Biopython code that builds the backbone (N, CA, C, O; Angstrom):
import numpy as np
from Bio.PDB.StructureBuilder import StructureBuilder

atoms = [
    (1, "MET", "N", (-18.276, 30.939, -2.940)),
    (1, "MET", "CA", (-17.071, 30.443, -3.579)),
    (1, "MET", "C", (-17.396, 29.117, -4.243)),
    (1, "MET", "O", (-17.996, 28.236, -3.627)),
    (2, "SER", "N", (-17.004, 28.979, -5.486)),
    (2, "SER", "CA", (-17.308, 27.748, -6.207)),
    (2, "SER", "C", (-16.337, 26.638, -5.806)),
    (2, "SER", "O", (-15.286, 26.894, -5.218)),
    (3, "TYR", "N", (-16.704, 25.423, -6.128)),
    (3, "TYR", "CA", (-15.885, 24.268, -5.794)),
    (3, "TYR", "C", (-14.544, 24.324, -6.510)),
    (3, "TYR", "O", (-13.521, 23.973, -5.923)),
    (4, "ILE", "N", (-14.528, 24.758, -7.764)),
    (4, "ILE", "CA", (-13.296, 24.808, -8.548)),
    (4, "ILE", "C", (-12.318, 25.805, -7.943)),
    (4, "ILE", "O", (-11.134, 25.500, -7.806)),
    (5, "ALA", "N", (-12.792, 26.986, -7.582)),
    (5, "ALA", "CA", (-11.913, 27.988, -6.989)),
    (5, "ALA", "C", (-11.358, 27.493, -5.664)),
    (5, "ALA", "O", (-10.180, 27.701, -5.374)),
    (6, "HIS", "N", (-12.181, 26.843, -4.859)),
    (6, "HIS", "CA", (-11.733, 26.312, -3.583)),
    (6, "HIS", "C", (-10.672, 25.239, -3.798)),
    (6, "HIS", "O", (-9.662, 25.212, -3.094)),
    (7, "ASN", "N", (-10.895, 24.368, -4.753)),
    (7, "ASN", "CA", (-9.962, 23.293, -5.040)),
    (7, "ASN", "C", (-8.617, 23.838, -5.506)),
    (7, "ASN", "O", (-7.576, 23.340, -5.077)),
    (8, "THR", "N", (-8.614, 24.853, -6.376)),
    (8, "THR", "CA", (-7.375, 25.433, -6.871)),
    (8, "THR", "C", (-6.613, 26.100, -5.740)),
    (8, "THR", "O", (-5.387, 26.003, -5.686)),
    (9, "LYS", "N", (-7.304, 26.768, -4.843)),
    (9, "LYS", "CA", (-6.661, 27.409, -3.705)),
    (9, "LYS", "C", (-5.998, 26.366, -2.815)),
    (9, "LYS", "O", (-4.887, 26.574, -2.327)),
    (10, "ARG", "N", (-6.672, 25.257, -2.606)),
    (10, "ARG", "CA", (-6.113, 24.197, -1.777)),
    (10, "ARG", "C", (-4.881, 23.578, -2.440)),
    (10, "ARG", "O", (-3.916, 23.236, -1.757)),
    (11, "SER", "N", (-4.911, 23.432, -3.766)),
    (11, "SER", "CA", (-3.771, 22.878, -4.487)),
    (11, "SER", "C", (-2.559, 23.784, -4.373)),
    (11, "SER", "O", (-1.425, 23.315, -4.269)),
    (12, "ALA", "N", (-2.808, 25.090, -4.394)),
    (12, "ALA", "CA", (-1.706, 26.039, -4.294)),
    (12, "ALA", "C", (-1.059, 25.985, -2.912)),
    (12, "ALA", "O", (0.135, 26.256, -2.780)),
    (13, "THR", "N", (-1.828, 25.640, -1.885)),
    (13, "THR", "CA", (-1.243, 25.557, -0.548)),
    (13, "THR", "C", (-0.679, 24.170, -0.252)),
    (13, "THR", "O", (0.059, 24.009, 0.720)),
    (14, "THR", "N", (-1.004, 23.174, -1.057)),
    (14, "THR", "CA", (-0.461, 21.827, -0.859)),
    (14, "THR", "C", (1.007, 21.787, -1.248)),
    (14, "THR", "O", (1.841, 21.308, -0.479)),
    (15, "LEU", "N", (1.330, 22.286, -2.435)),
    (15, "LEU", "CA", (2.718, 22.351, -2.883)),
    (15, "LEU", "C", (3.298, 23.684, -2.437)),
    (15, "LEU", "O", (2.859, 24.733, -2.908)),
    (16, "ILE", "N", (4.266, 23.664, -1.547)),
    (16, "ILE", "CA", (4.831, 24.904, -1.026)),
    (16, "ILE", "C", (5.864, 25.473, -1.993)),
    (16, "ILE", "O", (5.784, 26.644, -2.365)),
    (17, "LYS", "N", (6.844, 24.645, -2.406)),
    (17, "LYS", "CA", (7.870, 25.098, -3.343)),
    (17, "LYS", "C", (8.619, 23.889, -3.882)),
    (17, "LYS", "O", (8.592, 22.823, -3.267)),
    (18, "PRO", "N", (9.292, 24.038, -5.028)),
    (18, "PRO", "CA", (10.152, 22.958, -5.509)),
    (18, "PRO", "C", (11.375, 22.838, -4.600)),
    (18, "PRO", "O", (11.887, 23.845, -4.111)),
    (19, "HIS", "N", (11.828, 21.649, -4.382)),
    (19, "HIS", "CA", (13.016, 21.404, -3.549)),
    (19, "HIS", "C", (14.196, 21.213, -4.500)),
    (19, "HIS", "O", (14.355, 20.145, -5.090)),
    (20, "VAL", "N", (15.013, 22.239, -4.645)),
    (20, "VAL", "CA", (16.091, 22.234, -5.634)),
    (20, "VAL", "C", (17.411, 21.888, -4.962)),
    (20, "VAL", "O", (17.945, 22.668, -4.172)),
    (21, "THR", "N", (17.930, 20.708, -5.286)),
    (21, "THR", "CA", (19.240, 20.248, -4.816)),
    (21, "THR", "C", (19.916, 19.525, -5.974)),
    (21, "THR", "O", (19.308, 19.333, -7.027)),
    (22, "GLU", "N", (21.162, 19.127, -5.784)),
    (22, "GLU", "CA", (21.851, 18.371, -6.832)),
    (22, "GLU", "C", (21.147, 17.044, -7.086)),
    (22, "GLU", "O", (20.986, 16.623, -8.231)),
    (23, "ARG", "N", (20.740, 16.404, -6.028)),
    (23, "ARG", "CA", (20.063, 15.116, -6.181)),
    (23, "ARG", "C", (18.711, 15.294, -6.891)),
    (23, "ARG", "O", (18.336, 14.478, -7.733)),
    (24, "ALA", "N", (17.993, 16.356, -6.548)),
    (24, "ALA", "CA", (16.704, 16.623, -7.186)),
    (24, "ALA", "C", (16.887, 16.928, -8.674)),
    (24, "ALA", "O", (16.053, 16.544, -9.494)),
    (25, "ALA", "N", (17.975, 17.617, -9.022)),
    (25, "ALA", "CA", (18.249, 17.901, -10.430)),
    (25, "ALA", "C", (18.525, 16.609, -11.196)),
    (25, "ALA", "O", (18.109, 16.465, -12.346)),
    (26, "GLY", "N", (19.216, 15.683, -10.568)),
    (26, "GLY", "CA", (19.461, 14.381, -11.192)),
    (26, "GLY", "C", (18.174, 13.600, -11.395)),
    (26, "GLY", "O", (17.999, 12.928, -12.412)),
    (27, "LEU", "N", (17.277, 13.690, -10.427)),
    (27, "LEU", "CA", (15.986, 13.008, -10.554)),
    (27, "LEU", "C", (15.131, 13.644, -11.641)),
    (27, "LEU", "O", (14.386, 12.947, -12.330)),
    (28, "ALA", "N", (15.232, 14.970, -11.800)),
    (28, "ALA", "CA", (14.431, 15.670, -12.810)),
    (28, "ALA", "C", (14.793, 15.202, -14.212)),
    (28, "ALA", "O", (13.933, 15.157, -15.091)),
    (29, "GLU", "N", (16.051, 14.854, -14.427)),
    (29, "GLU", "CA", (16.466, 14.327, -15.730)),
    (29, "GLU", "C", (15.807, 12.984, -16.026)),
    (29, "GLU", "O", (15.638, 12.609, -17.186)),
    (30, "LYS", "N", (15.437, 12.263, -14.970)),
    (30, "LYS", "CA", (14.805, 10.950, -15.123)),
    (30, "LYS", "C", (13.282, 11.021, -15.052)),
    (30, "LYS", "O", (12.610, 9.992, -15.113)),
    (31, "GLY", "N", (12.730, 12.245, -14.922)),
    (31, "GLY", "CA", (11.276, 12.397, -14.912)),
    (31, "GLY", "C", (10.643, 12.397, -13.536)),
    (31, "GLY", "O", (9.441, 12.166, -13.410)),
    (32, "ALA", "N", (11.441, 12.656, -12.487)),
    (32, "ALA", "CA", (10.909, 12.736, -11.124)),
    (32, "ALA", "C", (11.239, 14.116, -10.567)),
    (32, "ALA", "O", (12.361, 14.601, -10.720)),
    (33, "TYR", "N", (10.267, 14.743, -9.926)),
    (33, "TYR", "CA", (10.433, 16.096, -9.408)),
    (33, "TYR", "C", (10.159, 16.106, -7.914)),
    (33, "TYR", "O", (9.273, 15.398, -7.434)),
    (34, "VAL", "N", (10.924, 16.914, -7.174)),
    (34, "VAL", "CA", (10.825, 16.955, -5.715)),
    (34, "VAL", "C", (10.214, 18.293, -5.289)),
    (34, "VAL", "O", (10.629, 19.353, -5.755)),
    (35, "PHE", "N", (9.220, 18.227, -4.395)),
    (35, "PHE", "CA", (8.548, 19.415, -3.882)),
    (35, "PHE", "C", (8.506, 19.368, -2.365)),
    (35, "PHE", "O", (8.392, 18.294, -1.775)),
    (36, "VAL", "N", (8.597, 20.538, -1.729)),
    (36, "VAL", "CA", (8.283, 20.664, -0.309)),
    (36, "VAL", "C", (6.770, 20.833, -0.247)),
    (36, "VAL", "O", (6.202, 21.684, -0.932)),
    (37, "VAL", "N", (6.126, 20.017, 0.574)),
    (37, "VAL", "CA", (4.662, 20.034, 0.630)),
    (37, "VAL", "C", (4.186, 20.352, 2.042)),
    (37, "VAL", "O", (4.963, 20.339, 2.997)),
    (38, "SER", "N", (2.906, 20.634, 2.148)),
    (38, "SER", "CA", (2.285, 20.912, 3.435)),
    (38, "SER", "C", (2.400, 19.682, 4.334)),
    (38, "SER", "O", (2.280, 18.558, 3.847)),
    (39, "PRO", "N", (2.629, 19.870, 5.633)),
    (39, "PRO", "CA", (2.728, 18.720, 6.539)),
    (39, "PRO", "C", (1.460, 17.874, 6.589)),
    (39, "PRO", "O", (1.517, 16.698, 6.951)),
    (40, "ARG", "N", (0.321, 18.455, 6.233)),
    (40, "ARG", "CA", (-0.949, 17.724, 6.272)),
    (40, "ARG", "C", (-1.333, 17.125, 4.922)),
    (40, "ARG", "O", (-2.385, 16.495, 4.812)),
    (41, "ALA", "N", (-0.510, 17.305, 3.900)),
    (41, "ALA", "CA", (-0.831, 16.828, 2.553)),
    (41, "ALA", "C", (-0.735, 15.309, 2.465)),
    (41, "ALA", "O", (0.171, 14.698, 3.030)),
    (42, "THR", "N", (-1.684, 14.710, 1.749)),
    (42, "THR", "CA", (-1.654, 13.273, 1.490)),
    (42, "THR", "C", (-1.205, 13.047, 0.050)),
    (42, "THR", "O", (-1.085, 13.998, -0.722)),
    (43, "LYS", "N", (-0.960, 11.802, -0.307)),
    (43, "LYS", "CA", (-0.532, 11.499, -1.674)),
    (43, "LYS", "C", (-1.581, 11.924, -2.692)),
    (43, "LYS", "O", (-1.244, 12.463, -3.746)),
    (44, "SER", "N", (-2.845, 11.684, -2.382)),
    (44, "SER", "CA", (-3.898, 12.074, -3.324)),
    (44, "SER", "C", (-3.998, 13.594, -3.457)),
    (44, "SER", "O", (-4.283, 14.095, -4.545)),
    (45, "ASP", "N", (-3.771, 14.336, -2.370)),
    (45, "ASP", "CA", (-3.744, 15.806, -2.445)),
    (45, "ASP", "C", (-2.614, 16.277, -3.352)),
    (45, "ASP", "O", (-2.794, 17.198, -4.149)),
    (46, "ILE", "N", (-1.456, 15.649, -3.229)),
    (46, "ILE", "CA", (-0.284, 16.034, -4.016)),
    (46, "ILE", "C", (-0.522, 15.739, -5.496)),
    (46, "ILE", "O", (-0.197, 16.563, -6.352)),
    (47, "ILE", "N", (-1.084, 14.576, -5.801)),
    (47, "ILE", "CA", (-1.381, 14.225, -7.198)),
    (47, "ILE", "C", (-2.359, 15.235, -7.793)),
    (47, "ILE", "O", (-2.162, 15.698, -8.916)),
    (48, "ARG", "N", (-3.408, 15.579, -7.052)),
    (48, "ARG", "CA", (-4.404, 16.540, -7.522)),
    (48, "ARG", "C", (-3.765, 17.911, -7.757)),
    (48, "ARG", "O", (-4.066, 18.566, -8.754)),
    (49, "ALA", "N", (-2.894, 18.346, -6.859)),
    (49, "ALA", "CA", (-2.253, 19.658, -6.982)),
    (49, "ALA", "C", (-1.329, 19.716, -8.191)),
    (49, "ALA", "O", (-1.310, 20.717, -8.907)),
    (50, "VAL", "N", (-0.564, 18.658, -8.425)),
    (50, "VAL", "CA", (0.348, 18.634, -9.579)),
    (50, "VAL", "C", (-0.450, 18.640, -10.877)),
    (50, "VAL", "O", (-0.067, 19.318, -11.831)),
    (51, "LYS", "N", (-1.551, 17.897, -10.929)),
    (51, "LYS", "CA", (-2.398, 17.890, -12.127)),
    (51, "LYS", "C", (-2.953, 19.279, -12.417)),
    (51, "LYS", "O", (-2.945, 19.723, -13.564)),
    (52, "GLU", "N", (-3.437, 19.969, -11.379)),
    (52, "GLU", "CA", (-4.053, 21.279, -11.574)),
    (52, "GLU", "C", (-3.041, 22.369, -11.896)),
    (52, "GLU", "O", (-3.282, 23.192, -12.779)),
    (53, "LEU", "N", (-1.918, 22.387, -11.196)),
    (53, "LEU", "CA", (-0.968, 23.483, -11.352)),
    (53, "LEU", "C", (-0.036, 23.326, -12.544)),
    (53, "LEU", "O", (0.324, 24.320, -13.175)),
    (54, "TYR", "N", (0.364, 22.099, -12.868)),
    (54, "TYR", "CA", (1.349, 21.882, -13.935)),
    (54, "TYR", "C", (0.783, 21.171, -15.160)),
    (54, "TYR", "O", (1.489, 21.018, -16.157)),
    (55, "LYS", "N", (-0.469, 20.734, -15.110)),
    (55, "LYS", "CA", (-1.143, 20.085, -16.253)),
    (55, "LYS", "C", (-0.401, 18.838, -16.742)),
    (55, "LYS", "O", (-0.282, 18.621, -17.948)),
    (56, "VAL", "N", (0.091, 18.027, -15.818)),
    (56, "VAL", "CA", (0.740, 16.757, -16.140)),
    (56, "VAL", "C", (0.095, 15.662, -15.289)),
    (56, "VAL", "O", (-0.584, 15.953, -14.305)),
    (57, "ASN", "N", (0.313, 14.396, -15.677)),
    (57, "ASN", "CA", (-0.274, 13.271, -14.955)),
    (57, "ASN", "C", (0.800, 12.494, -14.199)),
    (57, "ASN", "O", (1.595, 11.784, -14.815)),
    (58, "PRO", "N", (0.834, 12.619, -12.872)),
    (58, "PRO", "CA", (1.801, 11.843, -12.087)),
    (58, "PRO", "C", (1.471, 10.353, -12.125)),
    (58, "PRO", "O", (0.305, 9.961, -12.086)),
    (59, "VAL", "N", (2.510, 9.538, -12.201)),
    (59, "VAL", "CA", (2.348, 8.091, -12.178)),
    (59, "VAL", "C", (2.406, 7.590, -10.742)),
    (59, "VAL", "O", (1.641, 6.711, -10.344)),
    (60, "LYS", "N", (3.332, 8.170, -9.966)),
    (60, "LYS", "CA", (3.563, 7.697, -8.604)),
    (60, "LYS", "C", (4.069, 8.866, -7.764)),
    (60, "LYS", "O", (4.696, 9.790, -8.284)),
    (61, "VAL", "N", (3.793, 8.819, -6.458)),
    (61, "VAL", "CA", (4.280, 9.838, -5.527)),
    (61, "VAL", "C", (4.855, 9.139, -4.302)),
    (61, "VAL", "O", (4.207, 8.272, -3.717)),
    (62, "ASN", "N", (6.061, 9.512, -3.916)),
    (62, "ASN", "CA", (6.655, 9.057, -2.664)),
    (62, "ASN", "C", (6.710, 10.254, -1.727)),
    (62, "ASN", "O", (7.103, 11.345, -2.139)),
    (63, "VAL", "N", (6.319, 10.059, -0.467)),
    (63, "VAL", "CA", (6.305, 11.139, 0.512)),
    (63, "VAL", "C", (7.288, 10.815, 1.625)),
    (63, "VAL", "O", (7.301, 9.703, 2.153)),
    (64, "ILE", "N", (8.116, 11.806, 1.978)),
    (64, "ILE", "CA", (9.148, 11.623, 2.993)),
    (64, "ILE", "C", (9.042, 12.752, 4.007)),
    (64, "ILE", "O", (8.960, 13.920, 3.625)),
    (65, "SER", "N", (9.044, 12.421, 5.290)),
    (65, "SER", "CA", (9.093, 13.429, 6.343)),
    (65, "SER", "C", (10.547, 13.582, 6.777)),
    (65, "SER", "O", (11.147, 12.635, 7.286)),
    (66, "VAL", "N", (11.108, 14.756, 6.580)),
    (66, "VAL", "CA", (12.489, 15.032, 6.953)),
    (66, "VAL", "C", (12.464, 15.575, 8.377)),
    (66, "VAL", "O", (11.830, 16.601, 8.624)),
    (67, "PRO", "N", (13.139, 14.911, 9.327)),
    (67, "PRO", "CA", (13.075, 15.357, 10.721)),
    (67, "PRO", "C", (13.893, 16.625, 10.956)),
    (67, "PRO", "O", (14.807, 16.936, 10.193)),
    (68, "SER", "N", (13.552, 17.360, 12.032)),
    (68, "SER", "CA", (14.345, 18.523, 12.401)),
    (68, "SER", "C", (15.674, 18.034, 12.983)),
    (68, "SER", "O", (15.770, 16.916, 13.490)),
    (69, "LYS", "N", (16.693, 18.891, 12.901)),
    (69, "LYS", "CA", (18.025, 18.500, 13.366)),
    (69, "LYS", "C", (18.632, 19.606, 14.220)),
    (69, "LYS", "O", (18.395, 20.791, 13.984)),
    (70, "HIS", "N", (19.409, 19.208, 15.204)),
    (70, "HIS", "CA", (20.137, 20.177, 16.022)),
    (70, "HIS", "C", (21.382, 20.608, 15.263)),
    (70, "HIS", "O", (22.051, 19.784, 14.640)),
    (71, "THR", "N", (21.689, 21.888, 15.313)),
    (71, "THR", "CA", (22.861, 22.412, 14.623)),
    (71, "THR", "C", (23.804, 23.045, 15.630)),
    (71, "THR", "O", (23.399, 23.460, 16.716)),
    (72, "ALA", "N", (25.069, 23.110, 15.245)),
    (72, "ALA", "CA", (26.051, 23.767, 16.094)),
    (72, "ALA", "C", (25.819, 25.270, 15.997)),
    (72, "ALA", "O", (25.782, 25.832, 14.902)),
    (73, "GLY", "N", (25.667, 25.895, 17.116)),
    (73, "GLY", "CA", (25.400, 27.328, 17.124)),
    (73, "GLY", "C", (26.655, 28.116, 17.391)),
    (73, "GLY", "O", (27.766, 27.590, 17.323)),
    (74, "ARG", "N", (26.470, 29.372, 17.694)),
    (74, "ARG", "CA", (27.594, 30.236, 18.021)),
    (74, "ARG", "C", (27.591, 30.532, 19.510)),
    (74, "ARG", "O", (26.529, 30.638, 20.124)),
    (75, "ARG", "N", (28.732, 30.661, 20.071)),
    (75, "ARG", "CA", (28.903, 31.037, 21.482)),
    (75, "ARG", "C", (28.119, 30.132, 22.423)),
    (75, "ARG", "O", (27.537, 30.600, 23.402)),
    (76, "GLY", "N", (28.105, 28.863, 22.130)),
    (76, "GLY", "CA", (27.459, 27.906, 23.011)),
    (76, "GLY", "C", (25.953, 27.817, 22.877)),
    (76, "GLY", "O", (25.311, 27.086, 23.631)),
    (77, "ILE", "N", (25.374, 28.546, 21.933)),
    (77, "ILE", "CA", (23.934, 28.494, 21.743)),
    (77, "ILE", "C", (23.634, 27.537, 20.597)),
    (77, "ILE", "O", (24.085, 27.738, 19.470)),
    (78, "ARG", "N", (22.877, 26.507, 20.895)),
    (78, "ARG", "CA", (22.550, 25.524, 19.856)),
    (78, "ARG", "C", (21.295, 25.950, 19.132)),
    (78, "ARG", "O", (20.402, 26.578, 19.700)),
    (79, "GLY", "N", (21.251, 25.589, 17.855)),
    (79, "GLY", "CA", (20.084, 25.915, 17.057)),
    (79, "GLY", "C", (19.382, 24.655, 16.594)),
    (79, "GLY", "O", (19.863, 23.543, 16.812)),
    (80, "VAL", "N", (18.244, 24.840, 15.955)),
    (80, "VAL", "CA", (17.467, 23.726, 15.416)),
    (80, "VAL", "C", (17.078, 24.064, 13.986)),
    (80, "VAL", "O", (16.487, 25.110, 13.721)),
    (81, "ARG", "N", (17.419, 23.165, 13.065)),
    (81, "ARG", "CA", (16.974, 23.326, 11.677)),
    (81, "ARG", "C", (15.609, 22.652, 11.558)),
    (81, "ARG", "O", (15.449, 21.489, 11.931)),
    (82, "ALA", "N", (14.656, 23.369, 11.052)),
    (82, "ALA", "CA", (13.279, 22.873, 10.998)),
    (82, "ALA", "C", (13.150, 21.657, 10.083)),
    (82, "ALA", "O", (13.838, 21.559, 9.067)),
    (83, "GLY", "N", (12.279, 20.750, 10.447)),
    (83, "GLY", "CA", (11.952, 19.624, 9.597)),
    (83, "GLY", "C", (10.882, 20.018, 8.594)),
    (83, "GLY", "O", (10.253, 21.067, 8.731)),
    (84, "PHE", "N", (10.674, 19.180, 7.588)),
    (84, "PHE", "CA", (9.661, 19.458, 6.582)),
    (84, "PHE", "C", (9.229, 18.157, 5.935)),
    (84, "PHE", "O", (9.803, 17.099, 6.195)),
    (85, "LYS", "N", (8.222, 18.242, 5.100)),
    (85, "LYS", "CA", (7.719, 17.076, 4.380)),
    (85, "LYS", "C", (7.960, 17.309, 2.898)),
    (85, "LYS", "O", (7.640, 18.377, 2.377)),
    (86, "LYS", "N", (8.518, 16.327, 2.223)),
    (86, "LYS", "CA", (8.754, 16.474, 0.791)),
    (86, "LYS", "C", (8.135, 15.319, 0.029)),
    (86, "LYS", "O", (7.920, 14.233, 0.568)),
    (87, "ALA", "N", (7.855, 15.583, -1.240)),
    (87, "ALA", "CA", (7.234, 14.578, -2.094)),
    (87, "ALA", "C", (8.043, 14.454, -3.374)),
    (87, "ALA", "O", (8.434, 15.457, -3.970)),
    (88, "ILE", "N", (8.290, 13.225, -3.793)),
    (88, "ILE", "CA", (8.932, 12.957, -5.072)),
    (88, "ILE", "C", (7.824, 12.510, -6.018)),
    (88, "ILE", "O", (7.176, 11.488, -5.791)),
    (89, "VAL", "N", (7.613, 13.287, -7.082)),
    (89, "VAL", "CA", (6.526, 13.052, -8.027)),
    (89, "VAL", "C", (7.106, 12.479, -9.307)),
    (89, "VAL", "O", (7.928, 13.123, -9.960)),
    (90, "PHE", "N", (6.688, 11.279, -9.672)),
    (90, "PHE", "CA", (7.155, 10.616, -10.887)),
    (90, "PHE", "C", (6.132, 10.853, -11.998)),
    (90, "PHE", "O", (4.935, 10.644, -11.801)),
    (91, "LEU", "N", (6.608, 11.292, -13.166)),
    (91, "LEU", "CA", (5.731, 11.581, -14.294)),
    (91, "LEU", "C", (5.859, 10.520, -15.370)),
    (91, "LEU", "O", (6.797, 9.723, -15.372)),
    (92, "LYS", "N", (4.887, 10.523, -16.296)),
    (92, "LYS", "CA", (4.962, 9.637, -17.446)),
    (92, "LYS", "C", (6.157, 10.022, -18.306)),
    (92, "LYS", "O", (6.588, 11.175, -18.298)),
    (93, "LYS", "N", (6.686, 9.068, -19.040)),
    (93, "LYS", "CA", (7.816, 9.322, -19.916)),
    (93, "LYS", "C", (7.440, 10.380, -20.961)),
    (93, "LYS", "O", (6.396, 10.280, -21.607)),
    (94, "GLY", "N", (8.295, 11.385, -21.119)),
    (94, "GLY", "CA", (8.053, 12.436, -22.074)),
    (94, "GLY", "C", (7.425, 13.689, -21.487)),
    (94, "GLY", "O", (7.476, 14.745, -22.118)),
    (95, "GLU", "N", (6.830, 13.608, -20.287)),
    (95, "GLU", "CA", (6.245, 14.791, -19.652)),
    (95, "GLU", "C", (7.299, 15.475, -18.781)),
    (95, "GLU", "O", (8.118, 14.814, -18.143)),
    (96, "THR", "N", (7.264, 16.802, -18.765)),
    (96, "THR", "CA", (8.198, 17.560, -17.945)),
    (96, "THR", "C", (7.466, 18.697, -17.242)),
    (96, "THR", "O", (6.354, 19.074, -17.613)),
    (97, "ILE", "N", (8.121, 19.229, -16.219)),
    (97, "ILE", "CA", (7.618, 20.392, -15.487)),
    (97, "ILE", "C", (8.678, 21.474, -15.572)),
    (97, "ILE", "O", (9.853, 21.211, -15.317)),
    (98, "GLU", "N", (8.279, 22.690, -15.928)),
    (98, "GLU", "CA", (9.197, 23.830, -15.945)),
    (98, "GLU", "C", (9.179, 24.472, -14.553)),
    (98, "GLU", "O", (8.178, 25.065, -14.151)),
    (99, "LEU", "N", (10.279, 24.351, -13.833)),
    (99, "LEU", "CA", (10.342, 24.892, -12.470)),
    (99, "LEU", "C", (10.957, 26.285, -12.433)),
    (99, "LEU", "O", (10.754, 27.010, -11.459)),
    (100, "GLY", "N", (11.699, 26.681, -13.456)),
    (100, "GLY", "CA", (12.407, 27.965, -13.441)),
    (100, "GLY", "C", (11.646, 29.001, -14.039)),
    (100, "GLY", "O", (12.101, 30.143, -14.105)),
]
sb = StructureBuilder()
sb.init_structure("model")
sb.init_model(0)
sb.init_chain("A")
sb.init_seg("    ")
for serial, (resi, resn, name, xyz) in enumerate(atoms, 1):
    if name == "N":
        sb.init_residue(resn, " ", resi, " ")
    sb.init_atom(name, np.array(xyz, "f"), 0.0, 1.0, " ", f" {name:<3s}", serial, name[0])
structure = sb.get_structure()
């Protein structure tokens, strides 16, 4: 396996999916995009993955770990909503990412 193929595979597993919410849509208008990322991903991994998959140059990345939360269940059974790690990727002015 060549280095390039290995790197592309790793980039595909770094970014799990776009995180689409009202707040994320507002940020996208300003040039910032939100992604759910691998729990082991670092900022440099995220920058590399965005460059390879979307062909844009990120200016800055903020990483946030969203904790798991207890939810009200049914019939006295409580549930847990899983936590995840998300990244807000800021792009240069004029660059965009097509998520749809």
